[in-house]
Structure formats: structure tokens, C-alpha cells
C-alpha positions as a Python dict, from the first residue, in 0.01 Angstrom:
ca = {
    (1, 'M'): (0, 0, 0),
    (2, 'E'): (289, 103, -221),
    (3, 'K'): (321, 481, -271),
    (4, 'T'): (304, 436, -650),
    (5, 'A'): (15, 187, -650),
    (6, 'K'): (-294, 293, -843),
    (7, 'I'): (-569, 378, -594),
    (8, 'Y'): (-924, 448, -709),
    (9, 'V'): (-1122, 672, -473),
    (10, 'A'): (-1490, 646, -568),
    (11, 'G'): (-1670, 961, -458),
    (12, 'H'): (-1353, 1175, -438),
    (13, 'H'): (-1550, 1501, -462),
    (14, 'G'): (-1772, 1419, -163),
    (15, 'L'): (-1733, 1499, 204),
    (16, 'V'): (-1534, 1188, 296),
    (17, 'G'): (-1390, 1105, -44),
    (18, 'S'): (-1227, 1445, -85),
    (19, 'A'): (-1077, 1420, 264),
    (20, 'I'): (-942, 1070, 187),
    (21, 'W'): (-793, 1194, -143),
    (22, 'N'): (-615, 1481, 38),
    (23, 'N'): (-492, 1248, 315),
    (24, 'L'): (-346, 1005, 61),
    (25, 'Q'): (-170, 1287, -122),
    (26, 'K'): (-23, 1425, 202),
    (27, 'K'): (110, 1076, 282),
    (28, 'G'): (291, 1055, -51),
    (29, 'Y'): (59, 844, -267),
    (30, 'T'): (115, 960, -623),
    (31, 'N'): (-113, 748, -843),
    (32, 'L'): (-468, 839, -744),
    (33, 'V'): (-765, 798, -976),
    (34, 'G'): (-1103, 963, -940),
    (35, 'C'): (-1396, 1048, -1166),
    (36, 'S'): (-1677, 1297, -1122),
    (37, 'H'): (-2037, 1179, -1152),
    (38, 'K'): (-2049, 1335, -1500),
    (39, 'E'): (-1741, 1137, -1605),
    (40, 'L'): (-1854, 806, -1454),
    (41, 'D'): (-2206, 712, -1345),
    (42, 'L'): (-2157, 440, -1083),
    (43, 'L'): (-2518, 329, -1137),
    (44, 'D'): (-2417, 221, -1490),
    (45, 'G'): (-2265, -127, -1468),
    (46, 'V'): (-2126, -118, -1823),
    (47, 'A'): (-1957, 218, -1760),
    (48, 'V'): (-1804, 92, -1433),
    (49, 'K'): (-1669, -220, -1608),
    (50, 'T'): (-1521, -6, -1886),
    (51, 'F'): (-1355, 218, -1626),
    (52, 'F'): (-1200, -80, -1442),
    (53, 'D'): (-1087, -235, -1772),
    (54, 'R'): (-911, 89, -1860),
    (55, 'E'): (-764, 194, -1525),
    (56, 'Q'): (-690, -145, -1359),
    (57, 'P'): (-677, -4, -1003),
    (58, 'E'): (-485, -205, -742),
    (59, 'Y'): (-671, -58, -444),
    (60, 'V'): (-1026, 78, -418),
    (61, 'I'): (-1186, 306, -160),
    (62, 'L'): (-1564, 311, -202),
    (63, 'A'): (-1670, 643, -51),
    (64, 'A'): (-1942, 713, -310),
    (65, 'A'): (-2301, 686, -190),
    (66, 'H'): (-2642, 843, -218),
    (67, 'V'): (-2678, 1017, 120),
    (68, 'G'): (-2902, 1266, 297),
    (69, 'G'): (-3063, 1369, 623),
    (70, 'I'): (-3379, 1252, 796),
    (71, 'M'): (-3619, 1436, 561),
    (72, 'A'): (-3454, 1303, 244),
    (73, 'N'): (-3440, 950, 385),
    (74, 'S'): (-3811, 965, 464),
    (75, 'L'): (-3920, 1105, 128),
    (76, 'Y'): (-3694, 926, -118),
    (77, 'R'): (-3687, 573, 21),
    (78, 'A'): (-3662, 396, -316),
    (79, 'D'): (-3371, 616, -428),
    (80, 'F'): (-3174, 542, -113),
    (81, 'I'): (-3197, 164, -135),
    (82, 'Y'): (-3180, 128, -514),
    (83, 'Q'): (-2893, 368, -585),
    (84, 'N'): (-2673, 250, -299),
    (85, 'L'): (-2723, -119, -379),
    (86, 'Q'): (-2643, -49, -744),
    (87, 'I'): (-2326, 149, -668),
    (88, 'Q'): (-2200, -122, -431),
    (89, 'Q'): (-2285, -405, -667),
    (90, 'N'): (-2100, -240, -954),
    (91, 'V'): (-1786, -123, -773),
    (92, 'I'): (-1734, -426, -547),
    (93, 'G'): (-1818, -665, -831),
    (94, 'E'): (-1569, -509, -1073),
    (95, 'S'): (-1307, -490, -797),
    (96, 'F'): (-1338, -867, -759),
    (97, 'R'): (-1333, -935, -1132),
    (98, 'H'): (-1022, -718, -1173),
    (99, 'G'): (-827, -867, -883),
    (100, 'V'): (-813, -555, -665),
    (101, 'K'): (-571, -621, -378),
    (102, 'K'): (-768, -440, -112),
    (103, 'L'): (-1098, -254, -90),
    (104, 'L'): (-1241, -24, 176),
    (105, 'F'): (-1620, 7, 190),
    (106, 'L'): (-1769, 301, 380),
    (107, 'G'): (-2105, 240, 542),
    (108, 'S'): (-2286, 414, 827),
    (109, 'T'): (-2377, 348, 1189),
    (110, 'C'): (-2745, 368, 1091),
    (111, 'I'): (-2700, -6, 1015),
    (112, 'Y'): (-2763, -76, 1383),
    (113, 'P'): (-3105, -145, 1536),
    (114, 'R'): (-3307, 150, 1659),
    (115, 'D'): (-3303, 14, 2015),
    (116, 'A'): (-2951, -128, 2014),
    (117, 'E'): (-2771, -130, 2348),
    (118, 'Q'): (-2552, 178, 2384),
    (119, 'P'): (-2273, 225, 2297),
    (120, 'M'): (-2327, 9, 1989),
    (121, 'K'): (-2082, -274, 1939),
    (122, 'E'): (-2026, -433, 1599),
    (123, 'N'): (-2208, -749, 1712),
    (124, 'A'): (-2534, -554, 1761),
    (125, 'L'): (-2590, -580, 1386),
    (126, 'L'): (-2917, -754, 1284),
    (127, 'T'): (-3027, -821, 1643),
    (128, 'S'): (-3355, -620, 1626),
    (129, 'P'): (-3552, -382, 1396),
    (130, 'L'): (-3394, -78, 1231),
    (131, 'E'): (-3499, 286, 1267),
    (132, 'Y'): (-3790, 325, 1022),
    (133, 'T'): (-3693, 664, 878),
    (134, 'N'): (-3363, 542, 731),
    (135, 'E'): (-3435, 170, 694),
    (136, 'P'): (-3383, 155, 312),
    (137, 'Y'): (-3040, 323, 334),
    (138, 'A'): (-2940, 105, 630),
    (139, 'I'): (-3037, -214, 448),
    (140, 'A'): (-2827, -112, 148),
    (141, 'K'): (-2524, -51, 370),
    (142, 'I'): (-2576, -382, 553),
    (143, 'A'): (-2581, -554, 213),
    (144, 'G'): (-2252, -381, 124),
    (145, 'L'): (-2068, -489, 438),
    (146, 'K'): (-2205, -844, 402),
    (147, 'M'): (-2089, -848, 40),
    (148, 'C'): (-1736, -759, 152),
    (149, 'E'): (-1746, -1017, 431),
    (150, 'S'): (-1881, -1288, 200),
    (151, 'F'): (-1626, -1230, -77),
    (152, 'N'): (-1351, -1251, 185),
    (153, 'L'): (-1481, -1579, 326),
    (154, 'Q'): (-1547, -1745, -9),
    (155, 'Y'): (-1265, -1608, -223),
    (156, 'G'): (-996, -1490, 22),
    (157, 'T'): (-1023, -1125, -80),
    (158, 'N'): (-922, -840, 150),
    (159, 'Y'): (-1228, -614, 158),
    (160, 'I'): (-1284, -417, 478),
    (161, 'A'): (-1603, -237, 578),
    (162, 'V'): (-1595, 65, 808),
    (163, 'M'): (-1902, 221, 969),
    (164, 'P'): (-1846, 591, 1039),
    (165, 'T'): (-2061, 783, 1283),
    (166, 'N'): (-2214, 1120, 1181),
    (167, 'L'): (-1952, 1305, 979),
    (168, 'Y'): (-1903, 1677, 916),
    (169, 'G'): (-1628, 1891, 771),
    (170, 'P'): (-1495, 2068, 458),
    (171, 'N'): (-1701, 2015, 139),
    (172, 'D'): (-2008, 1917, 339),
    (173, 'N'): (-2360, 1948, 195),
    (174, 'F'): (-2541, 2255, 329),
    (175, 'H'): (-2870, 2203, 141),
    (176, 'L'): (-3151, 2311, 374),
    (177, 'E'): (-3364, 2004, 298),
    (178, 'N'): (-3126, 1721, 211),
    (179, 'S'): (-2820, 1779, 428),
    (180, 'H'): (-2726, 1615, 757),
    (181, 'V'): (-2811, 1771, 1090),
    (182, 'L'): (-2489, 1960, 1175),
    (183, 'P'): (-2427, 2143, 844),
    (184, 'A'): (-2799, 2221, 815),
    (185, 'M'): (-2797, 2373, 1165),
    (186, 'I'): (-2486, 2578, 1093),
    (187, 'R'): (-2637, 2726, 778),
    (188, 'K'): (-2978, 2790, 934),
    (189, 'I'): (-2829, 2965, 1239),
    (190, 'H'): (-2581, 3160, 1023),
    (191, 'L'): (-2861, 3289, 799),
    (192, 'A'): (-3077, 3374, 1102),
    (193, 'K'): (-2783, 3569, 1248),
    (194, 'C'): (-2745, 3761, 920),
    (195, 'L'): (-3118, 3843, 918),
    (196, 'N'): (-3100, 3943, 1285),
    (197, 'E'): (-2819, 4185, 1200),
    (198, 'S'): (-2974, 4295, 866),
    (199, 'D'): (-2655, 4187, 693),
    (200, 'W'): (-2803, 4156, 345),
    (201, 'G'): (-2462, 4140, 182),
    (202, 'A'): (-2384, 3816, 367),
    (203, 'I'): (-2732, 3676, 296),
    (204, 'R'): (-2703, 3743, -76),
    (205, 'K'): (-2352, 3597, -84),
    (206, 'D'): (-2478, 3279, 85),
    (207, 'L'): (-2772, 3236, -151),
    (208, 'S'): (-2559, 3308, -457),
    (209, 'L'): (-2332, 3019, -357),
    (210, 'R'): (-2619, 2788, -255),
    (211, 'P'): (-2960, 2893, -391),
    (212, 'V'): (-3268, 2774, -200),
    (213, 'E'): (-3554, 2653, -424),
    (214, 'G'): (-3417, 2861, -709),
    (215, 'V'): (-3395, 3178, -498),
    (216, 'D'): (-3042, 3319, -518),
    (217, 'G'): (-2867, 3637, -413),
    (218, 'T'): (-3024, 3843, -692),
    (219, 'A'): (-3379, 3787, -563),
    (220, 'S'): (-3579, 4059, -388),
    (221, 'E'): (-3572, 4088, -9),
    (222, 'G'): (-3933, 3972, 0),
    (223, 'E'): (-3857, 3655, -199),
    (224, 'I'): (-3557, 3577, 20),
    (225, 'L'): (-3748, 3632, 344),
    (226, 'S'): (-4031, 3412, 219),
    (227, 'V'): (-3816, 3113, 122),
    (228, 'L'): (-3606, 3132, 439),
    (229, 'H'): (-3921, 3155, 653),
    (230, 'K'): (-4039, 2831, 492),
    (231, 'Y'): (-3735, 2661, 647),
    (232, 'G'): (-3790, 2822, 987),
    (233, 'I'): (-3526, 3093, 943),
    (234, 'T'): (-3607, 3445, 1063),
    (235, 'G'): (-3409, 3714, 1240),
    (236, 'P'): (-3571, 3669, 1583),
    (237, 'S'): (-3569, 3288, 1577),
    (238, 'V'): (-3468, 2972, 1395),
    (239, 'V'): (-3676, 2652, 1403),
    (240, 'L'): (-3504, 2312, 1417),
    (241, 'W'): (-3664, 1971, 1376),
    (242, 'G'): (-3752, 1749, 1672),
    (243, 'T'): (-3725, 1797, 2046),
    (244, 'G'): (-3350, 1858, 2066),
    (245, 'K'): (-3322, 1563, 2306),
    (246, 'P'): (-3161, 1299, 2080),
    (247, 'L'): (-2794, 1231, 2146),
    (248, 'R'): (-2555, 1220, 1853),
    (249, 'E'): (-2188, 1146, 1801),
    (250, 'F'): (-1991, 1350, 1544),
    (251, 'L'): (-1655, 1286, 1376),
    (252, 'W'): (-1457, 1544, 1176),
    (253, 'S'): (-1440, 1419, 816),
    (254, 'E'): (-1063, 1463, 788),
    (255, 'E'): (-1026, 1231, 1086),
    (256, 'M'): (-1250, 976, 916),
    (257, 'A'): (-1015, 1003, 619),
    (258, 'D'): (-713, 947, 841),
    (259, 'A'): (-876, 640, 997),
    (260, 'S'): (-961, 508, 649),
    (261, 'V'): (-607, 541, 519),
    (262, 'Y'): (-470, 394, 843),
    (263, 'I'): (-691, 87, 797),
    (264, 'M'): (-586, 52, 433),
    (265, 'E'): (-222, 64, 542),
    (266, 'H'): (-229, -143, 860),
    (267, 'V'): (-543, -358, 889),
    (268, 'N'): (-635, -675, 698),
    (269, 'F'): (-956, -879, 701),
    (270, 'E'): (-801, -1139, 934),
    (271, 'D'): (-751, -863, 1194),
    (272, 'T'): (-1123, -783, 1209),
    (273, 'Y'): (-1253, -1095, 1386),
    (274, 'Q'): (-1146, -1326, 1665),
    (275, 'K'): (-941, -1623, 1547),
    (276, 'G'): (-1103, -1963, 1586),
    (277, 'T'): (-1453, -1821, 1554),
    (278, 'K'): (-1690, -2079, 1405),
    (279, 'D'): (-1931, -1834, 1241),
    (280, 'V'): (-1733, -1536, 1114),
    (281, 'R'): (-1954, -1228, 1105),
    (282, 'N'): (-1962, -864, 1216),
    (283, 'C'): (-1614, -803, 1073),
    (284, 'H'): (-1688, -436, 1005),
    (285, 'I'): (-1522, -164, 1212),
    (286, 'N'): (-1698, 127, 1384),
    (287, 'V'): (-1524, 461, 1332),
    (288, 'G'): (-1613, 741, 1570),
    (289, 'T'): (-1520, 929, 1884),
    (290, 'G'): (-1716, 733, 2145),
    (291, 'K'): (-1851, 1070, 2270),
    (292, 'E'): (-2201, 1218, 2230),
    (293, 'I'): (-2391, 1546, 2259),
    (294, 'T'): (-2762, 1634, 2251),
    (295, 'I'): (-2894, 1816, 1945),
    (296, 'A'): (-2998, 2102, 2175),
    (297, 'A'): (-2646, 2131, 2319),
    (298, 'L'): (-2503, 2122, 1967),
    (299, 'A'): (-2736, 2406, 1869),
    (300, 'D'): (-2608, 2604, 2170),
    (301, 'L'): (-2250, 2547, 2054),
    (302, 'I'): (-2334, 2676, 1707),
    (303, 'V'): (-2523, 2977, 1849),
    (304, 'K'): (-2216, 3071, 2055),
    (305, 'E'): (-1980, 3017, 1762),
    (306, 'T'): (-2189, 3228, 1523),
    (307, 'K'): (-2277, 3485, 1792),
    (308, 'Y'): (-2645, 3465, 1696),
    (309, 'Q'): (-2863, 3680, 1924),
    (310, 'G'): (-3203, 3521, 1848),
    (311, 'K'): (-3387, 3217, 1983),
    (312, 'V'): (-3361, 2851, 1882),
    (313, 'I'): (-3702, 2680, 1874),
    (314, 'F'): (-3747, 2303, 1847),
    (315, 'D'): (-4051, 2178, 1654),
    (316, 'S'): (-4154, 1866, 1842),
    (317, 'T'): (-4412, 1777, 1574),
    (318, 'K'): (-4120, 1679, 1351),
    (319, 'P'): (-3942, 1343, 1396),
    (320, 'D'): (-3639, 1299, 1619),
    (321, 'G'): (-3513, 981, 1457),
    (322, 'T'): (-3318, 744, 1681),
    (323, 'M'): (-3289, 890, 2031),
    (324, 'R'): (-2933, 770, 2087),
    (325, 'K'): (-2670, 640, 1846),
    (326, 'L'): (-2328, 612, 2008),
    (327, 'T'): (-2062, 381, 1868),
    (328, 'D'): (-1840, 151, 2067),
    (329, 'V'): (-1497, 221, 1917),
    (330, 'S'): (-1297, -27, 2126),
    (331, 'K'): (-1228, -243, 1818),
    (332, 'L'): (-1086, 57, 1632),
    (333, 'H'): (-876, 158, 1933),
    (334, 'A'): (-741, -197, 1961),
    (335, 'L'): (-635, -173, 1596),
    (336, 'G'): (-436, 140, 1680),
    (337, 'W'): (-635, 449, 1574),
    (338, 'H'): (-788, 724, 1796),
    (339, 'H'): (-964, 1053, 1714),
    (340, 'R'): (-814, 1389, 1816),
    (341, 'I'): (-1070, 1661, 1726),
    (342, 'D'): (-1364, 1698, 1966),
    (343, 'I'): (-1697, 1862, 1876),
    (344, 'E'): (-1619, 2207, 2023),
    (345, 'E'): (-1307, 2245, 1806),
    (346, 'G'): (-1487, 2086, 1512),
    (347, 'V'): (-1780, 2331, 1517),
    (348, 'H'): (-1533, 2621, 1519),
    (349, 'K'): (-1337, 2473, 1225),
    (350, 'M'): (-1659, 2399, 1037),
    (351, 'Y'): (-1801, 2751, 1071),
    (352, 'Q'): (-1472, 2911, 971),
    (353, 'W'): (-1461, 2688, 663),
    (354, 'Y'): (-1822, 2778, 579),
    (355, 'L'): (-1754, 3150, 607),
    (356, 'S'): (-1449, 3123, 381),
}
């Protein structure tokens, strides 16, 4: 990509999009375009067409998506499949109609079957049933990567799909119901620590920044205790979903951004599959660390980082989701990119960012 080329980052206020935006700026790209949800509703096909007509981006990074944790995926199944399909259809479709030189589509490793062989290689896609709890979201992301692949094969475009593992980092979502596992655990354990230490100043500060069910830092102590108890947060203990046994892989969001920009700069569609292959498929690229940790061990890391003195209790009546979900990143390594931040350093960086 040329340093002055116009690059549209869809979702530039989100966890990954903001990190990609910052990475591009640090590398000297000077013509970045982004719109907030209020400025551009990606579900609105007419609005997306108008935006592309006006801006004429040369490169597109599609980091916008409707995302959430296991509870949100279970409750709002229609939202997850409909909104993600619509966003992809609009942005990828207009990118094609406007002759975008290169597009990067961000998916998720939840595209792989629930019982896929571990670590999961790209060719495990569509080999057996998906995990039920996030099936609608996974199907939307599979459709997106297949859309990129199909445009490339039929029209010679250069659209690349990357499948990041679980991401965490600056600008993450810390909503107690709809966030992903790591930020939710950090906030829960932080609030439990504050209750344990009777640090009401910190509790009120937290709730003023991120109210819970309308309860903010101005509420009475009784109201605050009641709403936090609903989410399993008390001074003596904090309750987390599941058994704690599932293994998960985590990648620092700024590293995902670095991998994304690296791929935009150095990798083309023809590099994503073996030459001479009769049926070209599974051209997407896993992005992760290739390392995993149990949810229980992750909770221990966060307890140590926050210096929480209470107990962590796992509620085994709640779902675990997929028991193991480790990516095979050999394809990414062969293309020349490796991660550098491991989970211990990442949890420390994440908590420091949260506190600030």
C-alpha cells in the first residue's frame, strides 16, 4: 500500500479497528478514513453506497462487526447472523463495485467445528457441526470469508480473510453481560477487590464510567451492592460462568492490528493457498499465538494482578462453550508474522489500561 493511499477502516472505534488505525498511523499512512456508527450505519446499504461514492477508498479493512460473549450469542441469535451478514454484504459489495485494490476481512476462530482437531488448521472449516451457542455468528463469518474467496476466484480481486483468536486490549468492551470472557473477568474481579477493600471511591468511579443496568456511581450503596450481586460480584467472592476447565487462546489486540497491517502490506490472495490446487478453498489465515490457558488459570492470573483477596467460584450450571479452541498458526508463521506478547504480560497491560 502507498503511504498516501486512501484506506477505509470500518469499525475504527472498536477493539481491533482502533488498534489497526493507530498501527497504520505509526507506520506513516496519512490518508485514513473512518466513520462512527452515528455517521454511517453499515446496515444501511444506500448509506454505504453513498459513502463509497463520496470517499472512493483504494483499500478497505473490514473490522466492523456485531460481537459479544457467550451470553449475548445465546440470547440474540437473530441479531448476530442478520447484522453481520448485512454489514459484510454492504461493505464487500461496494468495495467490489468501486474497484477497491485490496480488502481485509476480519472473522473469528469460532468458524471452526466444535469438535475440530486441535490445534485447528484452516482446512478444518466445514468438516463437522459448529458450537451451538455461537452458530449464527459463526455462519455469518463463514459467509464473509467465502464471499472474499469467491470474488477472488471469479473476478480476480485481492480480498483476504483473517480469523483472529480471542482478542483483548485497549478499548475493549467491559459490559458485564455482553463482553468477552477476559475483559468481563477483569472487571468482575476488580469490582470484587474494591468491595473486599471497601474502596467505594473506586467502585463509584467504575460505575460512573460504565453503569450497570442504569446503576451508576451516584446510586446508593444498597443499589450498587444489589446490582453487582446479580452478576456474582461480592467482596468475599466472585462467581464466573462454567467449570473453568475450557482452554482458550488470547491475542493482544495491538498485535492483531500489526498482523493485519502486515498482511495488507505483504500478503496477496495467491499467497494463501497451494499452487496447482484443483479446488481452491480455505484461503483464510488464522491469527493467534498458538498457545492456550484454562479459564481457571486465567482467573488466577487476574486475581494475582489485581491482588484480590477473595475467592473465585465457578458456576458449573452455566455453559462452558467449546472446551478447546486453539489455532494452528503455521500458515501465518510461514507468511512471516509472529506474536510477541504472551498472556501474562497482556493481563498486566490490560489491567493497567483499565485502571487508567
